[in-house]
PyMOL Python script that loads the backbone (N, CA, C, O; Angstrom):
from pymol import cmd

cmd.read_pdbstr("""\
ATOM      1  N   MET A   1      -8.065  25.425 -27.683  1.00  0.00           N
ATOM      2  CA  MET A   1      -8.787  24.406 -27.347  1.00  0.00           C
ATOM      3  C   MET A   1      -8.610  23.514 -26.923  1.00  0.00           C
ATOM      4  O   MET A   1      -7.474  23.611 -26.457  1.00  0.00           O
ATOM      5  N   ILE A   2      -9.083  22.322 -26.670  1.00  0.00           N
ATOM      6  CA  ILE A   2      -9.520  21.231 -26.475  1.00  0.00           C
ATOM      7  C   ILE A   2     -10.621  20.134 -26.966  1.00  0.00           C
ATOM      8  O   ILE A   2     -11.621  19.708 -26.388  1.00  0.00           O
ATOM      9  N   ASN A   3      -9.984  19.789 -28.440  1.00  0.00           N
ATOM     10  CA  ASN A   3     -10.844  19.250 -29.541  1.00  0.00           C
ATOM     11  C   ASN A   3     -11.541  17.909 -28.019  1.00  0.00           C
ATOM     12  O   ASN A   3     -11.164  17.575 -26.896  1.00  0.00           O
ATOM     13  N   PRO A   4     -12.966  17.493 -29.182  1.00  0.00           N
ATOM     14  CA  PRO A   4     -13.338  16.414 -28.310  1.00  0.00           C
ATOM     15  C   PRO A   4     -12.192  15.048 -28.018  1.00  0.00           C
ATOM     16  O   PRO A   4     -12.074  14.367 -27.000  1.00  0.00           O
ATOM     17  N   ILE A   5     -11.447  14.968 -29.301  1.00  0.00           N
ATOM     18  CA  ILE A   5     -11.381  13.523 -29.429  1.00  0.00           C
ATOM     19  C   ILE A   5     -10.268  13.468 -28.254  1.00  0.00           C
ATOM     20  O   ILE A   5     -10.335  12.715 -27.283  1.00  0.00           O
ATOM     21  N   GLN A   6      -8.887  14.707 -28.598  1.00  0.00           N
ATOM     22  CA  GLN A   6      -8.174  14.915 -27.012  1.00  0.00           C
ATOM     23  C   GLN A   6      -8.916  15.318 -25.936  1.00  0.00           C
ATOM     24  O   GLN A   6      -8.403  16.351 -25.507  1.00  0.00           O
ATOM     25  N   GLN A   7     -10.098  14.935 -25.139  1.00  0.00           N
ATOM     26  CA  GLN A   7     -10.573  15.545 -24.379  1.00  0.00           C
ATOM     27  C   GLN A   7     -10.821  14.326 -23.785  1.00  0.00           C
ATOM     28  O   GLN A   7     -10.644  14.111 -22.586  1.00  0.00           O
ATOM     29  N   SER A   8     -11.536  12.906 -25.197  1.00  0.00           N
ATOM     30  CA  SER A   8     -11.498  11.711 -25.065  1.00  0.00           C
ATOM     31  C   SER A   8     -10.086  11.069 -24.587  1.00  0.00           C
ATOM     32  O   SER A   8     -10.020  10.378 -23.570  1.00  0.00           O
ATOM     33  N   TYR A   9      -9.087  11.323 -25.314  1.00  0.00           N
ATOM     34  CA  TYR A   9      -7.846  11.032 -25.289  1.00  0.00           C
ATOM     35  C   TYR A   9      -7.389  11.020 -23.443  1.00  0.00           C
ATOM     36  O   TYR A   9      -7.202  10.141 -22.602  1.00  0.00           O
ATOM     37  N   VAL A  10      -7.372  11.851 -23.456  1.00  0.00           N
ATOM     38  CA  VAL A  10      -6.685  12.234 -22.089  1.00  0.00           C
ATOM     39  C   VAL A  10      -7.831  11.475 -20.621  1.00  0.00           C
ATOM     40  O   VAL A  10      -7.450  10.953 -19.574  1.00  0.00           O
ATOM     41  N   ALA A  11      -9.139  11.684 -21.077  1.00  0.00           N
ATOM     42  CA  ALA A  11      -9.893  10.541 -19.880  1.00  0.00           C
ATOM     43  C   ALA A  11      -9.584   9.174 -19.898  1.00  0.00           C
ATOM     44  O   ALA A  11      -9.495   8.468 -18.894  1.00  0.00           O
ATOM     45  N   ASN A  12      -9.349   8.653 -21.571  1.00  0.00           N
ATOM     46  CA  ASN A  12      -9.749   7.424 -21.238  1.00  0.00           C
ATOM     47  C   ASN A  12      -7.587   6.699 -20.959  1.00  0.00           C
ATOM     48  O   ASN A  12      -7.290   5.505 -20.937  1.00  0.00           O
ATOM     49  N   THR A  13      -6.633   7.793 -20.816  1.00  0.00           N
ATOM     50  CA  THR A  13      -5.780   7.444 -20.601  1.00  0.00           C
ATOM     51  C   THR A  13      -6.083   7.653 -19.391  1.00  0.00           C
ATOM     52  O   THR A  13      -5.797   6.680 -18.693  1.00  0.00           O
ATOM     53  N   THR A  14      -6.613   8.636 -18.742  1.00  0.00           N
ATOM     54  CA  THR A  14      -6.315   8.475 -16.930  1.00  0.00           C
ATOM     55  C   THR A  14      -6.775   7.508 -16.387  1.00  0.00           C
ATOM     56  O   THR A  14      -6.215   7.063 -15.385  1.00  0.00           O
ATOM     57  N   LEU A  15      -8.431   6.652 -17.130  1.00  0.00           N
ATOM     58  CA  LEU A  15      -9.219   6.209 -16.336  1.00  0.00           C
ATOM     59  C   LEU A  15      -8.457   4.385 -16.756  1.00  0.00           C
ATOM     60  O   LEU A  15      -8.841   3.226 -16.601  1.00  0.00           O
ATOM     61  N   ASN A  16      -7.213   5.078 -17.341  1.00  0.00           N
ATOM     62  CA  ASN A  16      -6.743   3.163 -17.261  1.00  0.00           C
ATOM     63  C   ASN A  16      -5.378   3.399 -16.957  1.00  0.00           C
ATOM     64  O   ASN A  16      -4.635   2.478 -17.297  1.00  0.00           O
ATOM     65  N   THR A  17      -4.797   4.444 -16.374  1.00  0.00           N
ATOM     66  CA  THR A  17      -3.411   4.500 -15.617  1.00  0.00           C
ATOM     67  C   THR A  17      -4.100   4.359 -13.934  1.00  0.00           C
ATOM     68  O   THR A  17      -3.669   3.699 -12.988  1.00  0.00           O
ATOM     69  N   THR A  18      -5.672   5.515 -14.045  1.00  0.00           N
ATOM     70  CA  THR A  18      -6.364   4.952 -12.302  1.00  0.00           C
ATOM     71  C   THR A  18      -6.555   3.094 -12.132  1.00  0.00           C
ATOM     72  O   THR A  18      -6.367   2.552 -11.043  1.00  0.00           O
ATOM     73  N   LYS A  19      -7.075   2.048 -13.800  1.00  0.00           N
ATOM     74  CA  LYS A  19      -6.990   0.851 -13.245  1.00  0.00           C
ATOM     75  C   LYS A  19      -5.696  -0.205 -13.353  1.00  0.00           C
ATOM     76  O   LYS A  19      -5.923  -1.370 -13.027  1.00  0.00           O
ATOM     77  N   THR A  20      -4.612   0.081 -13.710  1.00  0.00           N
ATOM     78  CA  THR A  20      -3.731  -0.440 -13.311  1.00  0.00           C
ATOM     79  C   THR A  20      -3.056   0.027 -12.230  1.00  0.00           C
ATOM     80  O   THR A  20      -2.145  -0.704 -11.844  1.00  0.00           O
ATOM     81  N   ASP A  21      -3.229   0.977 -11.663  1.00  0.00           N
ATOM     82  CA  ASP A  21      -2.701   1.525  -9.879  1.00  0.00           C
ATOM     83  C   ASP A  21      -3.332   0.033  -9.680  1.00  0.00           C
ATOM     84  O   ASP A  21      -2.597  -0.954  -9.657  1.00  0.00           O
ATOM     85  N   ARG A  22      -5.225  -0.088  -9.491  1.00  0.00           N
ATOM     86  CA  ARG A  22      -5.731  -0.278  -9.147  1.00  0.00           C
ATOM     87  C   ARG A  22      -5.295  -2.383  -9.128  1.00  0.00           C
ATOM     88  O   ARG A  22      -5.250  -3.256  -8.261  1.00  0.00           O
ATOM     89  N   GLU A  23      -5.096  -2.318 -10.468  1.00  0.00           N
ATOM     90  CA  GLU A  23      -4.456  -3.905 -10.415  1.00  0.00           C
ATOM     91  C   GLU A  23      -3.103  -4.011  -9.934  1.00  0.00           C
ATOM     92  O   GLU A  23      -2.795  -5.163  -9.626  1.00  0.00           O
ATOM     93  N   THR A  24      -2.259  -3.193  -9.789  1.00  0.00           N
ATOM     94  CA  THR A  24      -1.183  -3.202  -8.872  1.00  0.00           C
ATOM     95  C   THR A  24      -0.948  -3.745  -7.426  1.00  0.00           C
ATOM     96  O   THR A  24      -0.182  -4.563  -6.916  1.00  0.00           O
ATOM     97  N   LYS A  25      -2.297  -2.643  -6.843  1.00  0.00           N
ATOM     98  CA  LYS A  25      -2.170  -3.095  -5.421  1.00  0.00           C
ATOM     99  C   LYS A  25      -2.926  -3.814  -5.462  1.00  0.00           C
ATOM    100  O   LYS A  25      -3.183  -3.885  -4.260  1.00  0.00           O
ATOM    101  N   THR A  26      -3.852  -4.783  -6.128  1.00  0.00           N
ATOM    102  CA  THR A  26      -4.498  -5.489  -5.573  1.00  0.00           C
ATOM    103  C   THR A  26      -3.575  -6.602  -5.468  1.00  0.00           C
ATOM    104  O   THR A  26      -3.820  -7.437  -4.597  1.00  0.00           O
ATOM    105  N   ASN A  27      -2.485  -6.769  -6.256  1.00  0.00           N
ATOM    106  CA  ASN A  27      -1.354  -7.702  -6.721  1.00  0.00           C
ATOM    107  C   ASN A  27      -0.640  -7.477  -5.173  1.00  0.00           C
ATOM    108  O   ASN A  27      -0.511  -8.300  -4.267  1.00  0.00           O
ATOM    109  N   ASP A  28      -0.244  -6.091  -5.232  1.00  0.00           N
ATOM    110  CA  ASP A  28       0.392  -6.295  -4.063  1.00  0.00           C
ATOM    111  C   ASP A  28      -0.319  -7.123  -2.677  1.00  0.00           C
ATOM    112  O   ASP A  28       0.032  -8.215  -2.230  1.00  0.00           O
ATOM    113  N   THR A  29      -1.240  -6.373  -2.253  1.00  0.00           N
ATOM    114  CA  THR A  29      -2.134  -7.025  -1.659  1.00  0.00           C
ATOM    115  C   THR A  29      -2.119  -8.325  -1.015  1.00  0.00           C
ATOM    116  O   THR A  29      -1.827  -8.606   0.147  1.00  0.00           O
ATOM    117  N   GLN A  30      -2.701  -9.500  -2.539  1.00  0.00           N
ATOM    118  CA  GLN A  30      -2.646  -9.611  -2.625  1.00  0.00           C
ATOM    119  C   GLN A  30      -1.432 -11.206  -2.008  1.00  0.00           C
ATOM    120  O   GLN A  30      -1.654 -12.269  -1.427  1.00  0.00           O
ATOM    121  N   LYS A  31      -0.478 -10.676  -2.437  1.00  0.00           N
ATOM    122  CA  LYS A  31       0.993 -11.329  -2.274  1.00  0.00           C
ATOM    123  C   LYS A  31       1.007 -11.103  -0.953  1.00  0.00           C
ATOM    124  O   LYS A  31       1.116 -12.188  -0.382  1.00  0.00           O
ATOM    125  N   THR A  32       0.938 -10.048  -0.056  1.00  0.00           N
ATOM    126  CA  THR A  32       1.255 -10.066   1.130  1.00  0.00           C
ATOM    127  C   THR A  32       0.237 -10.988   2.617  1.00  0.00           C
ATOM    128  O   THR A  32       0.631 -11.293   3.743  1.00  0.00           O
ATOM    129  N   GLU A  33      -1.083 -11.184   1.977  1.00  0.00           N
ATOM    130  CA  GLU A  33      -1.787 -12.041   1.931  1.00  0.00           C
ATOM    131  C   GLU A  33      -1.167 -13.179   2.341  1.00  0.00           C
ATOM    132  O   GLU A  33      -0.893 -13.628   3.455  1.00  0.00           O
ATOM    133  N   ASN A  34      -0.947 -13.674   0.897  1.00  0.00           N
ATOM    134  CA  ASN A  34      -0.339 -14.635   0.926  1.00  0.00           C
ATOM    135  C   ASN A  34       1.061 -14.975   1.907  1.00  0.00           C
ATOM    136  O   ASN A  34       1.272 -15.829   2.768  1.00  0.00           O
ATOM    137  N   ASP A  35       1.772 -14.027   1.412  1.00  0.00           N
ATOM    138  CA  ASP A  35       2.800 -14.441   2.754  1.00  0.00           C
ATOM    139  C   ASP A  35       2.831 -14.746   4.216  1.00  0.00           C
ATOM    140  O   ASP A  35       3.539 -15.415   4.969  1.00  0.00           O
ATOM    141  N   LYS A  36       1.287 -13.631   4.355  1.00  0.00           N
ATOM    142  CA  LYS A  36       1.297 -13.337   5.942  1.00  0.00           C
ATOM    143  C   LYS A  36       0.584 -15.047   5.780  1.00  0.00           C
ATOM    144  O   LYS A  36       1.485 -15.846   6.038  1.00  0.00           O
ATOM    145  N   ALA A  37      -0.500 -15.644   5.498  1.00  0.00           N
ATOM    146  CA  ALA A  37      -1.347 -16.657   4.902  1.00  0.00           C
ATOM    147  C   ALA A  37       0.034 -17.905   5.623  1.00  0.00           C
ATOM    148  O   ALA A  37      -0.204 -18.604   6.608  1.00  0.00           O
ATOM    149  N   ALA A  38       1.645 -17.937   4.736  1.00  0.00           N
ATOM    150  CA  ALA A  38       2.218 -18.528   4.688  1.00  0.00           C
ATOM    151  C   ALA A  38       3.303 -18.765   6.045  1.00  0.00           C
ATOM    152  O   ALA A  38       3.731 -19.854   6.430  1.00  0.00           O
ATOM    153  N   ARG A  39       3.578 -17.517   6.587  1.00  0.00           N
ATOM    154  CA  ARG A  39       3.977 -17.621   8.034  1.00  0.00           C
ATOM    155  C   ARG A  39       3.176 -17.875   8.947  1.00  0.00           C
ATOM    156  O   ARG A  39       3.560 -18.035  10.106  1.00  0.00           O
ATOM    157  N   ILE A  40       2.496 -17.918   8.750  1.00  0.00           N
ATOM    158  CA  ILE A  40       0.403 -18.246   9.732  1.00  0.00           C
ATOM    159  C   ILE A  40       0.925 -20.434   8.901  1.00  0.00           C
ATOM    160  O   ILE A  40       1.420 -21.520   9.205  1.00  0.00           O
ATOM    161  N   ALA A  41       0.669 -20.124   8.466  1.00  0.00           N
ATOM    162  CA  ALA A  41       0.683 -21.857   8.340  1.00  0.00           C
ATOM    163  C   ALA A  41       1.761 -22.548   8.124  1.00  0.00           C
ATOM    164  O   ALA A  41       1.694 -23.694   7.680  1.00  0.00           O
ATOM    165  N   GLU A  42       3.338 -21.724   8.515  1.00  0.00           N
ATOM    166  CA  GLU A  42       4.674 -22.526   8.668  1.00  0.00           C
ATOM    167  C   GLU A  42       4.694 -22.447  10.381  1.00  0.00           C
ATOM    168  O   GLU A  42       5.318 -23.273  11.046  1.00  0.00           O
ATOM    169  N   GLN A  43       4.131 -21.638  10.819  1.00  0.00           N
ATOM    170  CA  GLN A  43       4.207 -21.742  12.377  1.00  0.00           C
ATOM    171  C   GLN A  43       3.152 -22.440  13.032  1.00  0.00           C
ATOM    172  O   GLN A  43       3.404 -22.749  14.197  1.00  0.00           O
ATOM    173  N   ILE A  44       1.487 -22.929  12.368  1.00  0.00           N
ATOM    174  CA  ILE A  44       1.578 -24.273  12.557  1.00  0.00           C
ATOM    175  C   ILE A  44       1.543 -24.746  12.726  1.00  0.00           C
ATOM    176  O   ILE A  44       0.787 -24.982  13.669  1.00  0.00           O
ATOM    177  N   LYS A  45       2.457 -25.977  12.002  1.00  0.00           N
ATOM    178  CA  LYS A  45       3.504 -26.613  11.551  1.00  0.00           C
ATOM    179  C   LYS A  45       4.161 -26.878  12.259  1.00  0.00           C
ATOM    180  O   LYS A  45       3.964 -28.048  12.588  1.00  0.00           O
ATOM    181  N   ASN A  46       5.250 -26.259  12.974  1.00  0.00           N
ATOM    182  CA  ASN A  46       5.483 -26.215  13.956  1.00  0.00           C
ATOM    183  C   ASN A  46       5.328 -26.154  15.076  1.00  0.00           C
ATOM    184  O   ASN A  46       6.112 -26.433  15.984  1.00  0.00           O
ATOM    185  N   GLY A  47       4.373 -25.809  15.107  1.00  0.00           N
ATOM    186  CA  GLY A  47       3.330 -25.823  16.930  1.00  0.00           C
ATOM    187  C   GLY A  47       4.125 -24.110  17.242  1.00  0.00           C
ATOM    188  O   GLY A  47       4.369 -23.807  18.410  1.00  0.00           O
ATOM    189  N   SER A  48       4.536 -22.904  15.857  1.00  0.00           N
ATOM    190  CA  SER A  48       4.745 -22.110  17.211  1.00  0.00           C
ATOM    191  C   SER A  48       3.515 -20.866  17.442  1.00  0.00           C
ATOM    192  O   SER A  48       3.395 -20.001  18.310  1.00  0.00           O
ATOM    193  N   TYR A  49       2.667 -21.233  16.210  1.00  0.00           N
ATOM    194  CA  TYR A  49       2.044 -20.109  16.830  1.00  0.00           C
ATOM    195  C   TYR A  49       1.504 -19.912  17.468  1.00  0.00           C
ATOM    196  O   TYR A  49       1.176 -20.996  17.952  1.00  0.00           O
ATOM    197  N   LYS A  50       0.730 -18.656  18.308  1.00  0.00           N
ATOM    198  CA  LYS A  50       0.387 -18.570  19.420  1.00  0.00           C
ATOM    199  C   LYS A  50      -1.265 -17.416  19.070  1.00  0.00           C
ATOM    200  O   LYS A  50      -1.486 -16.397  18.416  1.00  0.00           O
ATOM    201  N   ILE A  51      -1.772 -17.999  19.621  1.00  0.00           N
ATOM    202  CA  ILE A  51      -3.495 -17.339  19.604  1.00  0.00           C
ATOM    203  C   ILE A  51      -3.545 -15.979  20.554  1.00  0.00           C
ATOM    204  O   ILE A  51      -3.400 -16.159  21.763  1.00  0.00           O
ATOM    205  N   ASP A  52      -3.772 -14.441  19.998  1.00  0.00           N
ATOM    206  CA  ASP A  52      -3.840 -13.601  21.422  1.00  0.00           C
ATOM    207  C   ASP A  52      -5.194 -14.029  21.242  1.00  0.00           C
ATOM    208  O   ASP A  52      -5.846 -14.128  20.202  1.00  0.00           O
ATOM    209  N   THR A  53      -5.504 -14.265  22.421  1.00  0.00           N
ATOM    210  CA  THR A  53      -6.960 -13.794  23.459  1.00  0.00           C
ATOM    211  C   THR A  53      -7.561 -13.150  23.385  1.00  0.00           C
ATOM    212  O   THR A  53      -8.748 -13.306  23.100  1.00  0.00           O
ATOM    213  N   LYS A  54      -6.924 -11.996  23.640  1.00  0.00           N
ATOM    214  CA  LYS A  54      -6.811 -10.799  23.868  1.00  0.00           C
ATOM    215  C   LYS A  54      -7.579  -9.137  22.658  1.00  0.00           C
ATOM    216  O   LYS A  54      -8.079  -8.018  22.776  1.00  0.00           O
ATOM    217  N   ALA A  55      -7.188 -10.046  21.726  1.00  0.00           N
ATOM    218  CA  ALA A  55      -7.072  -9.246  20.962  1.00  0.00           C
ATOM    219  C   ALA A  55      -8.584 -10.217  20.008  1.00  0.00           C
ATOM    220  O   ALA A  55      -9.729  -9.866  19.724  1.00  0.00           O
ATOM    221  N   THR A  56      -8.012 -11.158  19.841  1.00  0.00           N
ATOM    222  CA  THR A  56      -9.691 -12.189  19.461  1.00  0.00           C
ATOM    223  C   THR A  56     -10.817 -12.033  20.286  1.00  0.00           C
ATOM    224  O   THR A  56     -11.758 -12.141  19.500  1.00  0.00           O
ATOM    225  N   ALA A  57     -11.320 -11.823  21.529  1.00  0.00           N
ATOM    226  CA  ALA A  57     -12.038 -11.443  22.271  1.00  0.00           C
ATOM    227  C   ALA A  57     -12.280 -10.366  22.063  1.00  0.00           C
ATOM    228  O   ALA A  57     -13.478 -10.145  22.243  1.00  0.00           O
ATOM    229  N   GLN A  58     -11.640  -9.394  21.708  1.00  0.00           N
ATOM    230  CA  GLN A  58     -12.141  -7.213  21.262  1.00  0.00           C
ATOM    231  C   GLN A  58     -12.572  -7.624  20.205  1.00  0.00           C
ATOM    232  O   GLN A  58     -13.661  -7.152  19.878  1.00  0.00           O
ATOM    233  N   ALA A  59     -11.995  -8.535  19.356  1.00  0.00           N
ATOM    234  CA  ALA A  59     -12.306  -8.508  17.921  1.00  0.00           C
ATOM    235  C   ALA A  59     -13.806  -8.969  17.976  1.00  0.00           C
ATOM    236  O   ALA A  59     -14.676  -8.203  17.562  1.00  0.00           O
ATOM    237  N   ILE A  60     -14.066  -9.973  18.383  1.00  0.00           N
ATOM    238  CA  ILE A  60     -15.374 -10.470  18.230  1.00  0.00           C
ATOM    239  C   ILE A  60     -16.833  -9.565  19.092  1.00  0.00           C
ATOM    240  O   ILE A  60     -17.943  -9.491  18.565  1.00  0.00           O
ATOM    241  N   ALA A  61     -16.494  -8.950  20.474  1.00  0.00           N
ATOM    242  CA  ALA A  61     -17.246  -7.803  20.929  1.00  0.00           C
ATOM    243  C   ALA A  61     -17.223  -6.891  20.208  1.00  0.00           C
ATOM    244  O   ALA A  61     -18.302  -6.305  20.118  1.00  0.00           O
ATOM    245  N   ASP A  62     -16.127  -6.363  19.421  1.00  0.00           N
ATOM    246  CA  ASP A  62     -16.481  -4.841  18.357  1.00  0.00           C
ATOM    247  C   ASP A  62     -16.957  -5.479  17.315  1.00  0.00           C
ATOM    248  O   ASP A  62     -17.530  -4.732  16.521  1.00  0.00           O
ATOM    249  N   SER A  63     -16.913  -7.200  16.870  1.00  0.00           N
ATOM    250  CA  SER A  63     -18.007  -7.275  16.396  1.00  0.00           C
ATOM    251  C   SER A  63     -19.964  -8.076  16.314  1.00  0.00           C
ATOM    252  O   SER A  63     -20.790  -8.723  15.669  1.00  0.00           O
ATOM    253  N   LEU A  64     -19.643  -7.329  17.548  1.00  0.00           N
ATOM    254  CA  LEU A  64     -20.788  -8.071  17.906  1.00  0.00           C
ATOM    255  C   LEU A  64     -22.294  -6.081  18.019  1.00  0.00           C
ATOM    256  O   LEU A  64     -23.448  -5.884  17.639  1.00  0.00           O
ATOM    257  N   ILE A  65     -20.990  -5.020  18.900  1.00  0.00           N
ATOM    258  CA  ILE A  65     -22.119  -3.824  19.080  1.00  0.00           C
ATOM    259  C   ILE A  65     -22.017  -2.984  17.605  1.00  0.00           C
ATOM    260  O   ILE A  65     -22.739  -2.008  17.399  1.00  0.00           O
TER     261      ILE A  65
END
""", "prot")
cmd.dss("prot")
cmd.show_as("cartoon", "prot")
cmd.util.cbc("prot")
cmd.orient("prot")
């Protein structure tokens, strides 16, 4: 039988693991977004950045619906 102390420990451990996983995913996402932004900034600086007007128009149309 699990006593309340063990039960509380298990719950806290699970919550902490979930929080750590969430923080790791957030950090990974931020790194990915920063890398993407840096690549785009470099392309703009070099004059090689191409805007996909079809995708942009579709995104605008989708947001209006």
